[in-house]
N, C-alpha and C positions, 0 to 999 in steps of 0.2 A: 591513515587510520589502519593499524596492523590488525584490527579484529576482524576485518573483511577479507585478509589476503588468502584465505582458503577458498574463497568464492571465485577467485580468478579463473579457474578451471571450468566454471559453470557460466561465467559472465566475463568472457574476454574483454580486456579494456578497462575493467573496473579499477586496476591499479593506476590507471593514467587519470582518473577523475580527481577533480580539485576537491579540497576540503569543504568547499560550500556545496558542491554537488553531492558529496558522500553524506553531508548533514541533512540535506534535502531528501535524500533516500531514506535516511533513518527516522526523520520526522514522519514523512509519509507512511512509512511501514508502520510506526506506533499508531498514528491516526487511523489507518485502515483496521489494524487489528481491534481498536476500540470500537470503531464503527461496526465492523463484522459482529463482534461480540454482543453489543449492546443493542443495536438495531436490527440485526438479521439473525439473531439467536445462533450465532457462530456458524452459519451456513450461507455463504454469499454466491448463491446460485443465479443465473440469470433471470429466471422465473421470480426469485424472491426480491432481486434488485428492481425489477420492472413493477412488482407489486408494491414495493416500498415508494417508488416513484408515484404510481397511481394514487396511493393513499393520500398524496399531497404533503407527504413528510419532507419532501425536498423539492426545490424548484431548479429546473434545468434552464440555463441561460445560454 
């Protein structure tokens, strides 16, 4: 995935990841961005995450 090549200087080893690993990173990043925007009002602070969890919005297993 050439679109991540520029990140190698910030994340050494990124170029050695498999296509499946890079896809997992891409999917997680998209899902996290959506979650942060919709559930946390674009502010994923530890306090907000704990508040979200305490409100029963998510179950921790």
